[in-house]
C-alpha positions, 0 to 999 in steps of 0.5 A: 471653275469649268473654264479654269479646268479647261485652261489647265487641261489645254496647258497640260496638252500643250506641255505634253506636245512640246515634250513629245517634240524631241530636240536632236542636237546636230552638227552638219559638215561637208567637204566645202567648208560649210558646217553648222551646229544646230543651224549656226555656222561653224568656223573652219580653216585649212591647216595641219591635222595634229592627229596621228599621221595628220597631213599638213593641209586639211579642212578643220572645223571647230566644234564644241569641245568634249568629243571622244578622239577617233576616226570615222572612215566612210567607204564607197557603197559596194566597195568597202576597201575604198575610202571616200572620206575620213572624219577625225575628231581631235581633242579640243573641239577639232573635227578634221574632214579628209575627202578622197582627192585622187580625182582632183583636189577642188574642195578644201577637204580634198587630200591626195591620201588619207592620214598616214596613221590612225587613231586606235578608236576607229569606225568604218561606215558605208556611205549612203546615197539618196538618189538625188546625187547626195551622198554621205552619212548620218552618224549618231555616235554611241559612248566610246565611239569617235565623236561621242560627246558626253556633254551633248546628249544624242548629238548627231552628225550629218556628213555630206560627201557629195552634193548634187551638181546643177543640172545641165539644162539650167547651166545651159540657160545661165550660159545663154542668158550671159551671152545674150547680156553680153550681146545686148551690151555690145549692141548698145555701145 
């Protein structure tokens, strides 16, 4: 009897531990077309944004449908008048990523301008930086806000604006290794 009670107690403790570990559904996207929904890759394309004032060439992620349409505008820290990225939720499971491409368009999300018009449902958020070169935001929309999906409780978006560049020393070593390989190959032939 005592062993049974210990087994039941251990099972209850295990259940409590599992219940205490909260599950947070998450969509992570960046300006390069790398997106996940709960660690499963999202499909994406470059195409026209059907939202208000949408541009013809934008980065579009396909996410679970049901998100409230609207625009999330990320601004530069200390410069709220400067947009850095715009995340747009269109009906039908479409998340559009606009990134400020005025310094050059090298990523699929880079655009020369933001859209010419916006949803009335709009929210401004200051971009966060973590000191390693990463910048972006972690956004958990509340009911009525852009991106809120009533069928996915607690959905959080991790939006990456900048990804740290590899350091110059590893790049130098990679270049030197490549030159060494070329020299060795030439020497053998």
